[in-house]
C-alpha positions as CSV (number, residue, x, y, z in Angstrom):
1,X,-41.5,-60.9,-9.1
2,X,-43.1,-64.3,-8.6
3,X,-46.2,-64.8,-6.1
4,X,-44.0,-67.3,-4.0
5,X,-41.2,-64.8,-2.8
6,X,-43.6,-62.3,-2.0
7,X,-45.5,-65.0,-0.2
8,X,-42.4,-66.0,1.6
9,X,-41.8,-62.4,2.7
10,X,-45.2,-62.0,4.0
11,X,-45.1,-65.3,5.9
12,X,-42.1,-64.1,7.6
13,X,-43.8,-60.8,8.7
14,X,-47.1,-63.0,10.2
15,X,-44.8,-65.2,11.9
16,X,-43.0,-62.2,13.5
17,X,-46.2,-60.7,14.0
18,X,-48.0,-63.5,15.8
19,X,-45.0,-64.8,17.9
20,X,-45.1,-61.2,19.7
21,X,-48.4,-61.7,21.0
22,X,-46.6,-64.0,23.4
23,X,-44.5,-61.3,25.2
24,X,-47.6,-59.6,26.5
25,X,-47.9,-62.9,28.9
26,X,-44.7,-63.0,30.0
27,X,-45.5,-60.2,32.7
28,X,-47.9,-62.1,34.7
29,X,-46.3,-63.6,37.6
30,X,-43.2,-61.6,38.0
31,X,-43.2,-61.3,41.8
32,X,-45.5,-63.3,43.8
33,X,-47.6,-66.3,42.1
34,X,-51.4,-67.2,43.2
35,X,-54.2,-68.3,41.2
36,X,-55.9,-65.0,42.0
37,X,-53.2,-63.0,40.2
38,X,-53.7,-65.8,37.3
39,X,-57.4,-65.2,37.4
40,X,-57.1,-61.5,37.3
41,X,-55.1,-61.4,34.3
42,X,-58.1,-62.6,31.9
43,X,-57.8,-59.1,29.8
44,X,-54.3,-60.2,28.9
45,X,-55.6,-64.0,27.8
46,X,-58.7,-62.6,25.9
47,X,-56.6,-60.0,23.8
48,X,-54.0,-63.0,23.3
49,X,-56.6,-65.3,21.8
50,X,-58.4,-62.8,19.7
51,X,-55.2,-61.3,18.2
52,X,-53.8,-64.8,17.6
53,X,-56.7,-65.7,16.1
54,X,-57.0,-62.6,13.9
55,X,-53.7,-63.0,12.5
56,X,-53.7,-66.5,12.3
57,X,-56.9,-66.7,10.0
58,X,-55.3,-63.1,8.1
59,X,-52.5,-65.7,7.2
60,X,-54.7,-68.4,5.8
61,X,-56.7,-65.7,3.5
62,X,-53.4,-64.0,2.5
63,X,-52.4,-67.4,1.2
64,X,-55.6,-68.1,-0.6
65,X,-55.3,-64.7,-2.2
66,X,-52.1,-64.8,-3.8
67,X,-52.3,-68.6,-4.7
68,X,-54.7,-66.9,-7.5
69,X,-51.8,-65.4,-9.2
70,X,-48.5,-66.1,-10.4
71,X,-46.7,-62.8,-10.8
72,X,-46.8,-60.0,-8.7
73,X,-46.3,-56.3,-10.1
74,X,-45.2,-53.1,-8.4
75,X,-48.7,-51.8,-7.2
76,X,-49.7,-55.1,-6.2
77,X,-46.5,-55.4,-4.0
78,X,-46.9,-51.7,-2.6
79,X,-50.7,-53.0,-1.4
80,X,-49.3,-56.2,0.4
81,X,-46.7,-54.1,1.9
82,X,-49.2,-51.6,3.3
83,X,-51.2,-54.9,4.6
84,X,-48.4,-56.2,6.3
85,X,-47.6,-52.6,8.1
86,X,-50.9,-53.2,9.7
87,X,-50.4,-56.7,10.4
88,X,-47.3,-56.2,11.9
89,X,-48.7,-53.6,14.3
90,X,-51.5,-55.8,15.7
91,X,-49.4,-56.5,18.6
92,X,-49.5,-52.8,20.0
93,X,-52.8,-52.4,20.0
94,X,-53.0,-55.9,21.7
95,X,-50.8,-55.0,24.4
96,X,-52.6,-51.6,25.1
97,X,-56.2,-53.6,25.2
98,X,-54.5,-55.9,27.7
99,X,-53.1,-53.3,30.2
100,X,-56.2,-50.8,30.0
101,X,-59.1,-53.3,29.7
102,X,-59.4,-53.5,33.8
103,X,-57.9,-52.5,37.1
104,X,-56.5,-48.9,37.8
105,X,-55.5,-48.0,34.3
106,X,-59.1,-49.0,32.9
107,X,-59.8,-45.2,31.8
108,X,-57.6,-45.8,28.8
109,X,-59.6,-48.9,28.0
110,X,-61.6,-47.0,25.6
111,X,-58.5,-45.6,23.8
112,X,-56.6,-48.6,23.3
113,X,-59.9,-50.5,21.8
114,X,-60.5,-47.6,19.4
115,X,-56.5,-47.9,18.0
116,X,-57.1,-51.4,17.8
117,X,-60.3,-50.7,15.6
118,X,-58.2,-48.6,13.4
119,X,-55.5,-51.1,12.9
120,X,-58.2,-53.8,11.8
121,X,-59.9,-51.1,9.5
122,X,-56.7,-50.4,7.7
123,X,-55.9,-54.1,7.3
124,X,-59.2,-54.7,5.8
125,X,-59.4,-51.7,3.6
126,X,-55.9,-53.3,2.0
127,X,-57.1,-56.7,1.7
128,X,-60.5,-55.3,-0.2
129,X,-57.7,-53.3,-2.2
130,X,-55.5,-56.1,-3.0
131,X,-58.3,-58.4,-3.8
132,X,-59.8,-55.7,-6.2
133,X,-56.7,-55.2,-7.7
134,X,-55.9,-58.9,-8.3
135,X,-59.3,-59.6,-10.1
136,X,-59.1,-56.2,-12.4
137,X,-55.5,-57.4,-13.6
138,X,-55.8,-61.1,-13.4
139,X,-54.5,-61.8,-17.0
140,X,-51.5,-59.7,-16.4
141,X,-50.6,-61.6,-13.1
142,X,-51.0,-64.8,-14.3
143,X,-54.1,-66.1,-13.0
144,X,-55.6,-69.2,-14.4
145,X,-59.0,-67.7,-14.0
146,X,-60.7,-64.9,-15.7
147,X,-61.7,-61.6,-14.2
148,X,-65.5,-62.2,-14.3
149,X,-64.8,-66.0,-13.0
150,X,-62.9,-64.5,-10.0
151,X,-65.8,-61.9,-9.4
152,X,-68.5,-64.6,-9.7
153,X,-66.5,-67.1,-7.2
154,X,-66.9,-64.7,-4.3
155,X,-70.7,-64.2,-3.3
156,X,-71.9,-60.8,-3.1
157,X,-74.5,-58.8,-0.7
158,X,-77.4,-59.0,-3.9
159,X,-78.0,-60.8,-7.0
160,X,-77.6,-57.7,-9.2
161,X,-75.3,-55.0,-9.3
162,X,-73.6,-52.9,-7.7
163,X,-74.3,-55.1,-4.4
164,X,-73.6,-58.2,-6.4
165,X,-70.1,-57.0,-7.1
166,X,-69.3,-56.3,-3.5
167,X,-68.0,-59.2,-1.7
168,X,-70.1,-60.5,1.2
169,X,-66.7,-60.8,3.2
170,X,-66.0,-57.1,3.1
171,X,-68.2,-56.9,5.7
172,X,-66.0,-57.2,8.2
173,X,-65.0,-53.6,7.3
174,X,-68.5,-52.5,8.7
175,X,-68.0,-55.0,11.7
176,X,-64.8,-53.6,13.0
177,X,-66.0,-49.5,12.3
178,X,-68.7,-50.7,14.4
179,X,-66.7,-52.0,16.7
180,X,-64.3,-48.8,16.9
181,X,-67.5,-46.9,17.6
182,X,-68.7,-49.1,20.2
183,X,-65.1,-48.7,22.2
184,X,-65.0,-45.3,21.8
185,X,-69.2,-44.7,22.9
186,X,-70.2,-47.9,24.7
187,X,-67.6,-50.5,26.1
188,X,-64.1,-51.6,25.3
189,X,-64.8,-55.4,26.4
190,X,-68.0,-55.7,24.0
191,X,-65.7,-54.0,21.5
192,X,-63.0,-56.7,22.0
193,X,-65.9,-59.1,22.0
194,X,-67.1,-57.8,18.3
195,X,-63.3,-58.3,17.2
196,X,-63.2,-61.7,18.2
197,X,-66.6,-62.4,16.3
198,X,-65.1,-60.8,13.6
199,X,-62.2,-63.7,13.6
200,X,-64.5,-66.1,13.8
201,X,-66.5,-64.7,10.6
202,X,-63.7,-64.9,8.5
203,X,-62.7,-68.7,9.4
204,X,-66.2,-69.2,7.4
205,X,-66.4,-66.1,5.2
206,X,-63.2,-66.4,2.9
207,X,-61.8,-66.3,-0.7
208,X,-62.4,-69.4,-2.9
209,X,-59.2,-71.8,-3.0
210,X,-58.0,-72.0,-6.4
211,X,-58.1,-75.7,-6.4
212,X,-61.6,-75.6,-5.9
213,X,-62.3,-73.5,-8.6
214,X,-60.2,-76.0,-11.0
215,X,-57.2,-73.3,-11.3
216,X,-53.8,-75.0,-12.1
217,X,-50.8,-74.1,-9.5
218,X,-47.3,-73.4,-10.2
219,X,-45.6,-76.9,-11.1
220,X,-49.0,-78.8,-12.1
């Protein structure tokens, strides 16, 4: 299967997931509307912004990952489906956090933030698995770069193996683990802030663009 077809399907899933987030805001103002009501709906706004940024940045990075290859084999296709299963699930914990972060249902805030963290951990694991598979099978997948070049293009945790082989952007997985533990034992609000900070982290720590590496693209 061509990478273009896989990206088109994935783009549709990302579009659906990011659009579903707005439904969490539609219940605000059903009934008498006031500035006080709008102000107290801040958990819904916060959850929406964090999840919108998260899905949007995931979409950008997903494009960068698959731009390195021209073909998609069955194992990579399965890994991508698992990733998309996590992405399309994000609106669910987003709604839970919006409903339980404050107010009479705040006792469920911890569980809601934990569910959010678990979904993000699954997504992070899938992203790392996809990149590792792509790197190991670069030639078979039609990449213009070699396995070594792809590995060397991503900064690692250290200068020598094995830390040098672990992409620095994979630190997000540890961040989501930390956020989940914070949600369980400290505060759901603090955990949501951690998840938001990780979205910003991935905005600046991502895989190299094929064009920056001198890779030729389909149609060049």
